[in-house]
N, C-alpha and C positions, 0 to 999 in steps of 0.2 A: 491531636487528632490527625489521622491520615488525610492527605489531600488526594483527590483523584488525579489520575494521569491526564496529561494534555498532549498536544501535538509535539511539543518540545521534548517529550520523553520517548518518542518513537526511535528505536534503535535499529529496527530491521523491518523491511516490507517485502512481501512476495506478491507479485501480480500474476494472475492467471488470465490469459485472454484466449478467446476461441479462434482468433484469426490474426495473423501478422499484420493485416491491414488496419487493425484497431490499436496497434501498439503506439503509434504517434499520438493519437487522441488521448490515450491513457497517460502518456508521459506529459502531455500538455496540461491536463487536469491536475496531475500529481504536482507539477511545478507550481501551479497556482495555489493549491491547497497547502503544500508543504514548503512554501517559499522560505528559503534560509535554513531549512532543515535538511540534512543530508544523511538519511539512514542507509545502512547497507541494503542493497536491493537486488532482487532477481525477478526477471519476467519470463514466464513460461507460456508456450502455446499449448493449450490443452482443451479437450472436450469437457464441457461442464454438464451437470446432470439434467438440466432443463434446456431445451433448444432456445428459449427466449433469453437465457442468461448469456451475456457477452463477456463480463469481467467479474472476477472474484479477487478481493484484496485481503491479505492477511498481514497484520502488523504485530510486532512485539514491542512493548514499551517497558523501559526500565527507569526507575526513579530511586533517588537517594532515600534510604530508610532512616536516616538520621534526622 
């Protein structure tokens, strides 16, 4: 039976923030949530679709199929 992915399977993360001022807070939370996990990461400053949205996070997880 396949197991679900977990945080340890995260290989890549892309962070979209609406303001450079929010970058440090995102990195602090990321550090707490992904402690010990070092996926490839990119952070972009971008407008999001709704004005109340401040952060969008996209992750790609890879796991062994064996």
